[in-house]
C-alpha positions as CSV (number, residue, x, y, z in Angstrom):
1,M,76.1,33.6,16.1
2,G,73.6,37.0,16.5
3,K,71.5,35.8,14.0
4,L,71.2,32.2,15.5
5,F,70.9,33.4,18.8
6,R,67.7,35.5,17.5
7,V,65.8,32.6,15.7
8,S,66.6,30.1,18.9
9,L,65.2,33.1,20.9
10,S,62.2,33.7,18.8
11,F,61.6,29.9,18.6
12,I,61.6,29.2,22.3
13,Q,59.1,32.3,23.1
14,S,56.7,30.8,20.4
15,C,57.0,27.6,22.3
16,Q,56.2,29.1,25.2
17,R,53.3,30.9,24.4
18,F,52.1,27.7,22.5
19,A,52.7,26.0,26.0
20,S,51.0,28.6,27.9
21,K,47.6,28.4,26.0
22,K,44.9,25.8,27.2
23,V,45.0,23.0,25.1
24,V,41.8,21.7,24.3
25,K,41.3,18.0,24.0
26,M,38.7,17.1,21.4
27,P,36.0,14.9,23.2
28,K,35.4,11.4,21.5
29,F,31.7,11.4,19.8
30,S,31.1,8.3,22.5
31,E,31.6,11.1,25.2
32,S,30.0,13.9,23.7
33,K,26.4,15.0,24.6
34,A,25.2,14.6,21.0
35,Y,25.7,10.4,21.6
36,Q,22.6,8.8,22.4
37,G,23.8,5.3,22.6
38,F,22.5,2.3,24.4
39,D,25.8,2.0,26.1
40,K,25.5,5.3,27.5
41,Y,22.3,5.1,29.0
42,R,22.9,1.8,30.4
43,M,26.1,3.2,32.4
44,N,23.8,6.3,33.7
45,E,21.0,3.7,34.3
46,K,18.5,5.9,32.2
47,L,16.1,5.0,29.8
48,I,15.5,6.4,26.4
49,S,11.8,6.0,26.8
50,P,9.6,4.2,29.7
51,P,8.4,0.5,29.1
52,I,5.2,0.3,27.2
53,D,2.0,-0.6,29.2
54,T,0.3,-3.4,27.6
55,S,-2.4,-3.2,30.3
56,Y,-4.4,0.1,28.4
57,Y,-4.3,-2.6,25.4
58,N,-6.1,-5.1,27.2
59,S,-8.9,-3.1,28.5
60,S,-12.4,-2.9,27.8
61,S,-12.3,0.7,27.1
62,Y,-9.7,0.3,24.2
63,R,-11.7,-3.1,22.7
64,N,-14.8,-0.9,22.9
65,K,-13.1,1.9,20.8
66,V,-11.6,-0.6,18.3
67,I,-15.1,-2.0,17.8
68,L,-16.7,1.4,17.7
69,S,-14.2,2.3,14.9
70,F,-15.0,-0.9,12.9
71,L,-18.9,-0.6,13.1
72,L,-18.3,3.5,12.3
73,S,-16.1,2.5,9.1
74,E,-18.4,-0.5,7.6
75,L,-21.6,1.6,8.3
76,T,-19.7,4.2,6.1
77,L,-19.2,1.9,3.3
78,V,-22.5,0.4,3.4
79,I,-24.1,4.2,3.4
80,Y,-21.6,4.7,0.6
81,I,-22.5,1.5,-1.5
82,A,-26.1,1.7,-0.9
83,F,-26.9,5.5,-1.1
84,L,-24.6,7.9,-2.4
85,R,-22.9,5.7,-5.1
86,G,-24.1,6.0,-8.8
87,E,-25.0,3.4,-10.9
88,N,-22.3,2.0,-13.2
89,E,-21.6,-0.8,-15.5
90,F,-21.1,-3.5,-12.7
91,D,-24.7,-2.8,-11.3
92,K,-25.9,-4.0,-14.9
93,V,-23.6,-6.7,-15.3
94,F,-24.9,-7.8,-11.6
95,N,-28.6,-7.2,-12.5
96,T,-28.2,-9.2,-15.6
97,P,-29.5,-12.8,-15.5
98,F,-26.8,-15.2,-15.6
99,Y,-28.2,-17.3,-18.7
100,V,-28.1,-13.6,-20.6
101,L,-24.6,-13.1,-20.0
102,S,-23.3,-16.5,-20.9
103,L,-25.0,-16.6,-24.1
104,N,-24.1,-13.2,-24.8
105,S,-20.5,-14.1,-24.5
106,E,-21.2,-17.2,-26.5
107,R,-23.0,-15.0,-29.4
108,S,-20.2,-12.4,-29.8
109,T,-17.9,-15.3,-30.2
110,I,-19.7,-17.1,-33.0
111,R,-19.9,-13.2,-34.4
112,Y,-16.2,-13.2,-34.4
113,E,-15.5,-16.5,-36.2
114,I,-18.3,-15.6,-38.8
115,D,-16.2,-12.5,-39.3
116,K,-13.2,-14.1,-39.6
117,A,-14.4,-16.9,-41.9
118,R,-15.9,-14.2,-44.2
119,A,-12.6,-12.6,-44.6
120,K,-10.9,-15.9,-45.7
121,G,-13.8,-16.5,-48.0
122,E,-15.4,-19.6,-46.4
123,D,-18.5,-21.1,-45.9
124,T,-20.3,-19.2,-42.7
125,K,-23.4,-21.6,-43.0
126,L,-22.8,-24.0,-40.0
127,L,-21.5,-20.9,-37.8
128,E,-24.9,-19.3,-38.5
129,E,-26.8,-22.1,-37.7
130,R,-24.9,-22.2,-34.3
131,L,-25.9,-18.6,-34.0
132,A,-29.6,-19.6,-34.4
133,Y,-29.1,-22.5,-31.9
134,V,-28.1,-19.5,-29.5
135,D,-30.9,-17.9,-30.1
136,I,-32.9,-21.0,-29.0
137,K,-31.1,-21.9,-26.0
138,E,-31.7,-18.6,-24.7
139,A,-35.3,-18.8,-25.0
140,A,-35.3,-22.2,-23.2
141,A,-33.0,-20.6,-20.5
142,K,-35.3,-17.7,-20.1
143,A,-38.2,-20.0,-19.7
144,R,-36.8,-22.0,-17.1
145,F,-35.4,-18.9,-15.0
146,E,-39.0,-17.6,-15.2
147,K,-40.3,-20.9,-14.1
148,A,-37.8,-21.0,-11.0
149,K,-38.9,-17.3,-10.0
């Protein structure tokens, strides 16, 4: 009986120690300071950020800044294209008369067909005549182009 009494007494004392401690209740996340939800601010009638003032975007100073920014960017682009950029393949293509470009592509196509026919062992006389005709067409187009200038 003595042992039972001592065990009960120690149990009661431990319960008293536990009861004397202040029990800390863990708050819900929605009640903590870290919570930034809409309902928290709605209850406290606070705003996360003030409403946007659109009058600045309708003002003439904002419009002038946008126009100035656009014009400066366009001016920078023109200066780069006109003065700073080096010559490249596209300049050669754009400065070449149109009839030369079209006839050169036709000429390369016919040459490819001639090579293909020679590889097969076929007759290339008609293809060579077409190639000669392209030279005649080029001379006629050049004369028309010079006359139009």
